[in-house]
TORMILO-211120 format. One record per residue (C-alpha): residue number from 1; residue in one letter; x, y, z. Coordinates in steps of 0.1 Angstrom, whole numbers, plus 5000, padded with zeros to 4 digits. Each point is the difference from the previous one (the first is absolute). Layout:
N
> NUM_a_X_Y_Z
...
//
This chain:
305
> 1_m_7804_9361_6068
> 2_a_5042_4989_4997
> 3_p_5005_4990_4966
> 4_s_5004_4962_4995
> 5_i_5033_4982_4997
> 6_l_4988_4983_4968
> 7_a_4984_5031_4988
> 8_s_5012_5007_4963
> 9_g_5006_5036_5007
> 10_t_5024_5019_4973
> 11_p_5017_4974_4981
> 12_r_5037_4996_5013
> 13_p_5021_4979_4978
> 14_v_5032_4993_5020
> 15_l_4977_4987_5028
> 16_g_4983_4978_4972
> 17_l_5032_4986_4985
> 18_m_5011_4990_5036
> 19_m_4968_4984_5012
> 20_a_5002_4982_4964
> 21_l_5038_4987_5007
> 22_a_4990_4993_5039
> 23_g_4970_4982_4987
> 24_a_5019_4982_4974
> 25_l_5031_4992_5025
> 26_i_4977_4987_5028
> 27_i_4982_4971_4977
> 28_t_5029_4986_4985
> 29_p_5002_4966_5027
> 30_d_4963_4994_4993
> 31_t_5007_4974_4976
> 32_l_5025_4981_5020
> 33_l_4972_5002_5030
> 34_i_4975_4988_4980
> 35_r_5025_4969_4993
> 36_l_5009_4997_5036
> 37_s_4961_5000_5012
> 38_g_4994_4963_4986
> 39_l_4967_5008_4989
> 40_e_4984_4992_4967
> 41_g_4980_5023_4979
> 42_w_4966_4999_5016
> 43_g_5012_5001_5030
> 44_l_5028_5027_4997
> 45_t_4971_5023_4983
> 46_f_4981_4993_5030
> 47_w_5024_5013_5027
> 48_r_5014_5029_4975
> 49_g_4969_5014_4996
> 50_l_4987_4997_5037
> 51_l_5034_5014_5014
> 52_i_5009_5022_4972
> 53_g_4963_5017_5002
> 54_i_4998_5003_5036
> 55_s_5035_5018_5003
> 56_m_4992_5025_4972
> 57_f_4965_5006_5020
> 58_v_5019_5008_5034
> 59_l_5027_5021_4978
> 60_w_4972_5023_4988
> 61_i_4980_5003_5036
> 62_t_5035_5009_5012
> 63_l_5009_5025_4979
> 64_e_4969_5016_4994
> 65_g_4984_4995_5033
> 66_p_4966_4987_5004
> 67_a_4977_5032_4991
> 68_r_5018_5005_4971
> 69_a_5000_4965_4990
> 70_r_4962_4997_5003
> 71_a_4998_5033_4979
> 72_q_5016_4980_4973
> 73_i_4978_4968_4998
> 74_p_4974_5014_4974
> 75_a_5028_5007_4976
> 76_l_5006_4963_4999
> 77_f_4967_4993_4982
> 78_r_5009_5025_4972
> 79_g_5014_4994_4963
> 80_p_5039_5005_5007
> 81_a_5000_4980_5035
> 82_l_4981_4970_4984
> 83_v_5028_5001_4973
> 84_i_5026_4999_5023
> 85_i_4981_4973_5020
> 86_l_4997_4974_4968
> 87_a_5035_5009_4987
> 88_n_5017_4993_5036
> 89_f_4979_4968_5000
> 90_l_5012_4987_4968
> 91_n_5037_5012_5008
> 92_a_4997_4979_5033
> 93_f_4982_4967_4987
> 94_t_5019_4997_4967
> 95_f_5032_5007_5021
> 96_n_4999_4974_5021
> 97_f_4991_4974_4978
> 98_a_5027_5007_4979
> 99_t_5029_4991_5026
> 100_m_4984_4967_5006
> 101_e_5000_4993_4959
> 102_t_5034_5012_4991
> 103_s_5034_5011_5012
> 104_i_5005_5034_5016
> 105_t_5019_5012_4974
> 106_v_4972_4998_4975
> 107_v_4971_5015_5022
> 108_v_5023_5030_5009
> 109_t_5010_5006_4966
> 110_a_4965_5001_4986
> 111_l_4990_5024_5028
> 112_a_5031_5020_4985
> 113_t_4973_5010_4969
> 114_a_4982_5024_5027
> 115_p_5020_5030_4984
> 116_l_4986_4993_4969
> 117_i_4969_4997_5007
> 118_a_5001_5026_5024
> 119_a_5015_5025_4974
> 120_a_4973_4987_4972
> 121_l_4972_5007_5025
> 122_g_5014_5036_5011
> 123_v_5000_5008_4963
> 124_i_4966_4989_4993
> 125_v_4983_5009_5034
> 126_l_5021_5027_5011
> 127_a_5013_5014_4969
> 128_e_5034_5002_5015
> 129_r_5032_5006_4977
> 130_l_5029_4982_5011
> 131_p_5034_5011_4997
> 132_l_5025_4984_4978
> 133_g_5017_4992_5030
> 134_t_4972_4983_5016
> 135_w_4995_4978_4965
> 136_l_5035_4993_4999
> 137_a_5002_4986_5035
> 138_i_4969_4978_4994
> 139_f_5018_4987_4966
> 140_l_5032_4990_5019
> 141_s_4982_4986_5029
> 142_m_4980_4978_4980
> 143_v_5033_4988_4980
> 144_g_5012_4990_5036
> 145_v_4968_4982_5006
> 146_l_5003_4984_4963
> 147_i_5032_4986_5011
> 148_v_4990_4986_5030
> 149_i_4972_4986_4986
> 150_l_5018_4985_4971
> 151_n_5025_4980_5024
> 152_g_4974_4992_5024
> 153_e_5004_4964_4998
> 154_g_5032_5006_5021
> 155_a_4980_5004_5030
> 156_l_5001_4970_5024
> 157_s_4976_4981_5024
> 158_a_4969_5019_4980
> 159_p_4963_4987_5004
> 160_a_4991_4972_4968
> 161_g_4971_5020_4988
> 162_n_4992_5017_4969
> 163_v_5024_5028_4991
> 164_w_4975_5018_4976
> 165_l_4973_4998_5024
> 166_g_5019_5014_5029
> 167_g_5014_5027_4981
> 168_g_4965_5009_4986
> 169_l_4993_5002_5037
> 170_g_5028_5023_5008
> 171_f_4990_5020_4972
> 172_s_4962_5003_5016
> 173_a_5014_5014_5029
> 174_a_5022_5022_4984
> 175_f_4966_5015_4981
> 176_g_4985_5007_5036
> 177_i_5027_5015_5014
> 178_a_5003_5026_4967
> 179_v_4959_5009_5006
> 180_v_5005_5007_5036
> 181_f_5032_5023_4996
> 182_v_4978_5016_4970
> 183_t_4969_5003_5016
> 184_t_5016_5017_5033
> 185_r_5017_5022_4977
> 186_r_4969_5012_4984
> 187_h_4980_5003_5030
> 188_p_5028_5009_5027
> 189_d_4970_5003_5029
> 190_v_4989_4963_4998
> 191_p_5005_4982_5029
> 192_v_5025_4976_4985
> 193_v_5011_4979_5030
> 194_p_4969_4989_5012
> 195_a_4987_4991_4965
> 196_c_5033_4984_4995
> 197_a_4991_4979_5029
> 198_i_4967_4990_4992
> 199_g_5013_4989_4969
> 200_t_5023_4978_5014
> 201_l_4973_4991_5030
> 202_i_4982_4986_4971
> 203_s_5027_4976_4987
> 204_g_5007_4988_5037
> 205_f_4959_4990_5000
> 206_l_5002_4981_4962
> 207_g_5034_4982_5016
> 208_y_4979_4989_5033
> 209_l_4972_4987_4975
> 210_g_5026_4981_4974
> 211_a_5023_4986_5029
> 212_a_4998_4961_5010
> 213_p_4990_4994_5034
> 214_g_5028_5004_5026
> 215_a_5021_5014_4972
> 216_i_5004_5039_5010
> 217_m_5013_4984_5037
> 218_t_5032_4984_4984
> 219_g_5024_5033_4998
> 220_d_5027_5015_5019
> 221_p_4984_5026_5025
> 222_l_5029_5019_4999
> 223_m_5006_5006_4964
> 224_i_4963_5002_4996
> 225_g_5002_5029_5022
> 226_l_5031_5018_4990
> 227_m_4983_4998_4961
> 228_g_4965_5008_5009
> 229_l_5003_5027_5031
> 230_i_5031_5018_4989
> 231_v_5015_4996_4969
> 232_m_4972_5002_4977
> 233_p_4975_5030_5017
> 234_v_5031_5022_5004
> 235_s_5016_4997_4972
> 236_w_4965_4999_4976
> 237_a_4985_5031_5020
> 238_l_5034_5022_4991
> 239_l_4996_4989_4962
> 240_a_4961_5004_5000
> 241_m_5004_5035_5013
> 242_a_5033_5008_4976
> 243_p_4985_5013_4970
> 244_r_4975_5027_5018
> 245_h_5037_5017_4998
> 246_t_5015_4986_4973
> 247_s_4994_4980_4964
> 248_p_4987_4967_5003
> 249_t_5026_4989_4977
> 250_n_5029_5011_5020
> 251_v_4983_4980_5028
> 252_s_4998_4971_4978
> 253_l_5035_5002_4989
> 254_f_5009_4997_5039
> 255_m_4983_4971_5004
> 256_l_5024_4983_4976
> 257_l_5025_4995_5032
> 258_e_4977_4971_5012
> 259_m_5011_4984_4965
> 260_v_5039_5004_5006
> 261_l_5000_4998_5038
> 262_g_4968_4974_5004
> 263_p_5021_4969_4982
> 264_f_5030_5009_5023
> 265_w_4984_4996_5032
> 266_v_4983_4969_4986
> 267_w_5033_4987_4989
> 268_i_5014_5006_5038
> 269_g_4973_4984_5016
> 270_t_4993_4973_4979
> 271_g_5025_4994_4975
> 272_e_4981_5007_4968
> 273_r_5027_5016_4985
> 274_p_5001_5022_4973
> 275_s_5025_4996_4966
> 276_a_5027_5025_4992
> 277_a_4984_5011_4972
> 278_m_4968_5007_5023
> 279_m_5024_5019_5023
> 280_g_5012_5026_4974
> 281_g_4963_5006_4985
> 282_a_4990_5010_5038
> 283_c_5033_5019_5004
> 284_l_4987_5022_4967
> 285_v_4966_5006_5018
> 286_l_5016_5006_5030
> 287_v_5021_5030_4984
> 288_t_4975_5011_4978
> 289_l_4980_5008_5032
> 290_g_5023_5016_5016
> 291_a_5004_5019_4973
> 292_h_4968_5010_4998
> 293_f_4997_5007_5035
> 294_l_5023_5026_4999
> 295_s_4990_5019_4969
> 296_s_4965_4998_5011
> 297_a_5008_5016_5035
> 298_r_5022_5027_4982
> 299_e_4970_5007_4978
> 300_a_4978_5003_5033
> 301_r_5020_5024_5016
> 302_r_5001_5020_4970
> 303_t_4962_5001_4998
> 304_r_4998_5005_5037
> 305_f_5021_5032_4998
//
């Protein structure tokens, strides 16, 4: 039998870095699509859970083939896959309601805590020793995040909800992301794509139960389709598989690109404008990520050769 496209095999660090970068870039318009969808929290959770979950299942079966996909089903009932299912449910459910509660800037900056969570879990769970350069990249990125948060009132047209609740929900989503990455790193043979799909579908089911009658049919079909069938399943599949080849901390660091670019897409699409200080913090994160990517890629080449 030919090797699986999604099989872990020998880790390829450069491939992992490229998958993480591609997934992080593809996901950046997601928050704009959420705003343009016109959905409320429960309806948003239903459509995202349903469409993203189904799309990830289709992607899994297409890449693996029906026979290999069936052979992976028993692994979905084992501990590592169950952890991923629960973690991705937490990520999907809390992120949706965070975007409804407060500004996109607050939500994505809360998500930016994922590198710190992944680093702590990696040290505890994987017994990894992070190089000084990675800690420096995390520190500088968090400085940029802090600048954005402290000047978050500069964002216009934000929901009039509870900022602390929205930030807390965003942090919960970041924790779920970090758990998925670290679990995938420790158990590279776990069928991560279908496990994430199941967790997402569970969130969609709860969204259906919580939505008011008729509320799920009020959104923009085009925005919902782009969000649920293309942007999220493709990006999340890449991000979920990348830790098989590189550190989950590296993957989480690249996800900071959503914090940098997401508010700008929202600004262009809806007029929610970040302040000059917020843009300065975002630029600091972007420069840090670029330097970290180049450094990690060079180190990966030295390791390989």
